[in-house]
N, C-alpha and C positions, 0 to 999 in steps of 0.2 A: 325435267330430265326423265328419261325412261326408268321404270322401276327395275330393281335388281333383286330378284326373288331368292329367298334363302329358306332353308329348312327351319321349322319351328320345333323347339324342344320343350318338353314338359318335365316337371319334377314332382315327386311324391313326397309328402311329409310323413314322418314316423313319430307316433305318439306312444310313450311308454307309461303304463299305469302300475301303481304299487297295490298289491292286494291288501285287504283289511284282514289283520290277523286277530282272531278271537281266541282267548284262552279260557277254558272252563275248568274249574276245580271243584271237586266234590267227592262224596262217597257215601255209602249207606252201611248201616250196621244194625241189623234187626235181631241180634241174639238176645233174647229176654231170659231173665233168670229169677223167677218168683222166689220170694222168701229170703232173698239176700239183698234186700234193699232195692228190689225191683230190677228190671233190666234196662231201664231208661228208655226203652223204646226209641230208638234213635230218631231224633227229630229230623223231619224230612229236609235234608239238604240245606243247612245253613240258616234255617230260620223259621219255617212255617210252623214248626212244632206240631204239625198235624199228627206226627207219629211220635211225638216226644214222650210217648208212654202214657197210658191212661191212668197211671198210678194205681191201677187196679191192684197191682201187687206191691206197689211201692209203699203204700201207706198202711199196710196191715199190721204194722208194728211187729214185724217178724222178729225184730231184735229188741224190742223195748216196750216201755210202758205206753207212751203216747205215740200214736201213729204220726209219723212225721208229716208235716204238711207236704213235705217232699212231693215227689211225684207231681209237683206242680209243673213241671215242664210237661206235664201230661197234656191232656186234651186242651187245657187252656194255653199251653205253650207260653208261659208267662211272658208278657212284655214283647211279644211279637218276634221273636225275641232272640236274644243273644244265644247264639249258638243254637238256634232253632230249638230252642225249646228245652227248656226245663230239664236241667240235669237231674233234677230231683227224681225224675223217673227212675234213673238207674239206681240211685241209692235209697230212693223211696223214703227219705226222711227217717232214716234208720233209727232203730231203737235206742238211740242215745237218750239220756235223760231229758235232753232238750231236743225236740224234733228239729232237724235241720230244715232250713227253708228250701231245701231242694234245688239249688242251682237255678234260682229264679232268673237270673240274667238281668236283673235290674242293676241299679247303679252300684249296689254292693254285690259282691260275687255270690252272695247267698251263702248260707252256712253249708250249703252244698251237701245235702243228704249225708249228714254226718254218719259215719259208721262207728265212731268210737264215742266214749263218754264225753269226750270233749270234741265239740264240732270242729271238724277240719275246716280250714279256711278255704272253702270251695273256690275253685277256679282262680286262685290268687296268682299265681305266676311269681311267687316269691322265690327266695333262693332255694327253697326245698320243694317248691311246686305245690305245697299244701297237699294234704291228703284228701283234698276236696272230692266230694262226690264219690266217696269210697263205697264199695258195696257191689259194684259191678264186677264181673269176673276179671275184668282188667281195669281195676280202679284207675281212672284217669287221674294223673297227678296234675290237676287243672293248671291253667295259666301258663300255656306254652310260652316260651321265650325267656323264662327265668333261667338262672344259671343251671338249674337242674331240669329246666324245661319240662315241667310236668305236662303230661299230655291232656290238655283240656278236653272239654266235651265229655265230662265225667259220666261214668256209669255205663256207658255203652260197652258192649263186649270188646269193642275196639275203640278206645277212647278217641274222641274227636280231637283233631289237631288244632286246638284253640289258639287264638292270639298269634296267628302266623305273622311273621315278619319282624316284629319289634325285637331289636337285639337286647334292649334293656327294659322296654315297656311291653310286657307280655300282652297287654290288652286282653287278657283272659278270654280271648275271642271265642266265640262260638261254643260256649259251654254246652256240652251235651249234644251239640249238633254233629251230624255225621261228618261234616267237613270242618268242624271246628270254627265255623263262622268266619272263615277266611279273613279275620280282622286285619284291618290296616294294610291291605295288600298294596304293594307297590310304593308306598310312601317311603321317603328317604329314611325316616325313622320308624318305619313300621306302621305309621299312621294310627297309632293308639287305637286299635280297633274296638272301640267301645270302652267306656271308662273302666268297666270290669265286665266280665262275662261276655264280652264281645258283642254286646248289644245287638247282635243278630241283624235283623233285617234279612231279607231272603238271600242277600249276597254277603251278609256279614259286614255291610258297610264297605263302600268301595275304597276305603282307605286312602282318601286323598289322592286318587289316581292322577298322576300328572302334576299335581301341585308341587311347588318347590319344597314345601315341608310336609306334603302329603295330607294337609288338612287334618281334621280330626276324624274323618272318615268313620265308618263303622258305627256311627251313632244311630242306633235304631234304624239302620238302613239308610240314613241320610247320605247323600253323596258327598264325597270329599270336596274340598275347595278346588275350584277350577284353576288349572295352571295358567300362567301368564300367556298373553297373546304374543306370538312372534312378531318381530318388526317387519315392516314392508321391505321387499327386495329393491335393489337399486334399479335405476333406469337402464335399459339396454343401450349398448353403443351402436354406432352407425357403421355398417360394413362397407366394403369397397364397391365402387360403381362398376356395373357390367360395361366392358369396353365395346359399346354398340357401334361406334364410329370407327372406321378403319380405311386404310388406303386400298382401293380396289383396282387401280391402274397406275402404272409408272411408265413414263415415256422419256427416253433420252434419244432424241433424233439427231440427224446430221445438222451441222451448223450450230449457231449460237442460240437461236430462239426456239428451236423445236423441242421444247421440254415442257412437260405437264404432269400434274398429279390429279388423280380422281379420288374422291372420298365418298364412301357409301355409308348410309345410315340403316342399320339393322334393327334399331330400337324405336322408341317413341320420337315425335318431332323434337328437334334440337335447335335451340337458339345459338346460332353460330358465332354471335358476338362474344360468347363465352369460350370460344375455341381458338387455338393458335396452331400453326404449323411452324416447327423450328428445324433449323438445319445445323448439323455439327460437321464442320469441314475437316477433311483429311485426318480423321481420328481424334479430333478435339473433344473434350468433355464439357466444353462451354459453348452454348448455342450462339450463333450470330443473331442479328436482328430478326425477330419472328414476324410472321404474317398473321395478323388477326383477321379472322374470317367475318362475314356479315350475312345477314338474312336468316331465314329459318329453313332447315333441311327436314323434310317430311320423311315418314317411314318408307323405306324402299327407294328413296331418291338418292341421286348422286350430285356432287358438287365438284367443279373443276377449277384448279389453280394452275395458271399457265405463265410461262416466261414472256410470251408475247400474245397479243389478242388474235393474231392472224394464223395461229398454228392450225395445221390441217385444212387450210383454206378459209379459216375464220368462222365465227359463230359457235364455237365449241366451248368457250371459256366463260366461267362465272366471275372470275377474279384474276387480275394480272398482278404478279409479284416478281419484279426483276431481281429481288434478293433471294428469296427462298427457292424460287423455281430455277435458280442458276446452279443446279447441282450437277455433279458428275457421279460416275459409278462407285466412287469410294467415299461418298458423303452419306452420313446417317441422317434420317429424317424422323421427326417425332410429332405425333398428333396429340394435343393436350386440350381438355375441356374442364374448366373450373378446377384447375390444378391436378386433375386426374389424367394420367397417361393412358390413352386409348390404344395407341399403336405405334410401333417403331419399325422403320425400314432400315435394314442393316443392323449394326451394333454400335451404340454410342461409345466413344472412347477407343475404338479400334480402327486402325488404318489397314485395310485389306490389300493395299497395293493399288492396282488399277480398278479392281472390282471385287465384289463377293461372288464366288463361283462355286457351283456344286450341282451335281446331277444333270450336267448339260445346260444349266441356266447360269447366265452372268448378268450383272447389274449395270454394265456399261454398254452404250451403243445398242440398246435393245428397247423394245416395248414389252412390258411384263403385265400380265393379267393375273389377278388373284384367283386361285382355284375356287371352284364352286363349293368345294367341301369346307372352305373357311367360312365360319359364321360369326366370328367376332375378332376384335383386334388382338395383337400379340405384343403386350407392353415389354416383353423381354427381348424383342428383336430376333434376328437370325444371323447365322454365319453361312448356312446353306440355303440359298433362295429357292431351290427346287422343291423344298418341302411344302411351300405354300403358294408358289408362283409358277405360271406357265410363261414360256418365252415365245415371243413373236419377232419377226424381222424388224430391224430398225425402220423408223418412219412409217409404222403402221398406226394410223389414227382413226380407223373406221369404227372403233368401239368407244372412243372418248366421249363422255357425257351422255351415253345412251346404252349402257350395258343392260342386258337382260340375261340373267344367269339361269340357265336350264341345267338340270342335273346332268353331269357329264360322264356318268358311269352307265354304260349301255348294257342291255341284256342280249343274250344270244338271239339272233334273228332280227334285231332292230337295225343293224347294219347288214347289208347283203353285198356280195360280190356279183357283178353282172358281166364280167368278161376278162379274158386274159389273152395276151398276144406274146408269143415267146421269141419273136425275132423281128428285125427290121422296122422299128426298134422294139425292144421289150416295153410293154406297158399293160396296165390293168385298169379296170373300172369298178366303182362301188357306188352304192346308193343308200339313202337313209329312209327308214319307214316311220321315224319319229322326228320331232324337232330336236336339234342338238345344239347346246349352248357354246358360246365362244370359249376358247381355251381348251376345248376337248382335244385330247391327243389319242391317235389311233396308230397302231403299228401293223404292218403287213410283212410277212416273211415267207420265203420259200424253203426255209429250214424244216426238216422233218421233226415230228414230235413223237416221243415215246413215253408211255406212262411210267416206266422205270427210270429213265434218264432225263426226261424233260426235253426242252428244245435243244436241237443241235446248234452248232455255231459255225459250221463249215460254209454256209451260204450267206445270203444277205437279208437286209431288212430296210423297209421304207418307213420313215417317221413322218406322219402327217398331223398338222394341227389346224384347228378351225379358228379363223380370225374374228368371226362374229356368228350370230345365230344362223344356223343352216336349217331351213324348213324341211319338213317331211316331204319325200318325193324327189329331192335333189339327187342327181347322179353326177359323179365326178370322175374324170379320166386323169390318170397320173402317168406321165411320160418323163422319165428321168427325174429332174427336180422341178418340173413344170406341172401345174394342175390346171385343168380346164376352167376352174372357177377362181375368180380373184379373191374369194373369201376363204380359200384353202391354201395353206403353205406346206410345201414339202421341204422339210429341214434336212433330210438325208435320204438317199436311196441307193442301196448296194445290192438290190435284188439282181439275179442273173438266171433267168428261167432257162431250163434245159430245152433244146429244140426237139427233143423226143417227148416232151410233156413235163408237166410239173404240177405242184400244188401251191396254193396260197392260203395261209392261215391269217385271219385278221384277229387282233387281240388288243386289249388294254392292259396296263400294268407294266411289268418288266419281263425280260426273257426268263429270269429265274422264277418269277411268280406270275405267269400270264393268266388273264381272264379272256377266254376265247369267245369270239362273236360270230364267226362264220368261217366255213371251209369250202374251197373250190378245188377240185382236181380235174385237170384237163390233160389227158395223156393217152397214149396208144395202148396202155394196159391198165389194170386195176390200180387206182391211186391210194385207197384207204385199206391198209393191210396191218393186221396185228403183228407187232414185232418187226415192223418195216425197218429195213436197213439201207434201201436204195435212196439216192438223193431226190428222186422224183416220186417217192411214196412216203406215206406217213400213217401212223395210227390216228384214228379219229378221236379227239378229246370227248369224253362222255357228255359234257354240257352241250355239245353240238349234235346230239342225236336227231334233232328236228331242224337243224340250221346248217345243212351242208348240201352240196350237189356234186355228183361225180359223172363226168362225161367220158366214158371209156371208148377206146377203139375208133374214135371219130377224128382224131388229130389233135395236136398240141395247142391249137388256137381255137378258142371258143367264145361265143357271145350269146347272151340271153336274147331270145327273139319272141318271147311270149307277150302277154297283155301288159300295157303300161297305162291303161285308163279304165275307168269304170268300176274299180274296186276300192274298198276302204284300204288305207295304207297297210295295216297288218295283214290283210288278206292276200297281198302280193307274195308273201313268203311261200305259199303253197305252189304256185306255178314256177317261181324262181328255183325251188328245190326239186323240180321235176325235170329229168334229163331230156325228155322229149320236147321241152320248150326251149331248147338250145340248138344253135347251129355250131358246127365245127368244121375246120378245114386244116389240111396239112401244110399248105403254103399260103401265107397271108398276102402275098402279092408284091413283095419288094418295098422299096422306099416310098413309093406312091401306091399304097395298098388298095386293093379292091375290097379287102376285109378290114373294116374299121370298127372299133368298139363304139357301140351306140350309147350316147349320153342323153337320150330323150328322157325327160323326167317322168316319174309316176304321178298320176293325177287321180283324184276321186271320181 
């Protein structure tokens, strides 16, 4: 079967990404105070101890007999270490009788640069925070996290915030470090940031980040235990199938046997043995015996299901079904493949009376063609057939089994008017400069148009529809309800041209929302006038700036007399819109006119 071309649509995927959030914590404190236990020379940021104080002033025994070993958080930054180094710098192993071990950051908090005769329990994090690492101007009460939350990082002028995070286990973190050795960060229990002294590491031990119990983190910089791996996601479900198969033509002709359906495939090849057509009679919600189809329907191909094999003279049907194809205008039809509904004609479970009717289209005693704008089936069905279907006269079989759908929305100048006769009898002629597909509807009116008020309604309109593909160059004459081409139907014609001249506007759409294609004025005076109020004058729609012709003062009957051969089809627009290429007379010559509208086709 002939292909039935449809527009192709594409879709774009949207990908959302979450940014990686990095949190940095730290601080520096370089206020040194010699002779008071040193100033702890704040260790460089949680652990390198590079500036943990050189102990140059920490161990001079400013307060006591034996210079405290203290100040070992000095250049050695004991143990790599907790709280970046050596609290002892700040208290410098202060002159107590026993030199404090200066906040070594080892497994014991170090006696933390004792400032008193009794060494404070440096960096302990006990209930009183310990006087650890006393001697700095702001003696850190080591071991943050205790009930008194002594501010670890002893000795610095601003005590390091050691042992962060543990509500009960201070993790004495980051003794002497400028950031307190961020011990046990993120762990659910504070991650015990180092057994005492926050055992430093350059980040104070990542405190079991992400682990369910935070790991032991902060151990000399060791990473906390890794969190558990998340479970795998579930398998995605299967979405609905695109309804690529749909009814493209519906014929309810005269007599019993002149009934047929045409099915179009807009998707990949389909095994039709998986498909059925079902009929729901007179508003029933239960289908009668279905027709199972057969064969394979390729992309862009059509399949025909007929009541009798000889419809339209024969040779048009792929399958005969006396049951399913025995429909009337009030019966719903359903197309199903593999249990998936692809299309519904009418509404299942609804009896509309004799037919579904809407927008001048009815489903009984007519041939209906699916509009070219439809690109997939409609499983919901319809109550107004005009939304998706074009109506042709009963017993029109010319498109069955060989539809070729060409876009049916024209641009200005792709249709041209080539003549108008205002009397004995009224008629007009038009031509196409492009191929135009079946089902295309065009309207011609002698009503005036005004930008402010739109189309008037005091005069008439002719409604023309194409029964099959009309090739570029075709010229058609319309006289009443008769067209010169058998492939063109005139559904109505109420035009009544003025004998003193008139205009014709060709358009698509509706009178309320027209899309104009061409304008012809053939009158004894000017036809296109801004603010026109006369019945034989009109404003020129702006989209027709290059698609109109005005033949003034030559008479109300006019005919294009220019070239009809030797040009590319679009090139004919130029001579057709040139008034000098037209003839006009005041009297067409009576019932047997000497002035007849020319329907010679345009050729390349």
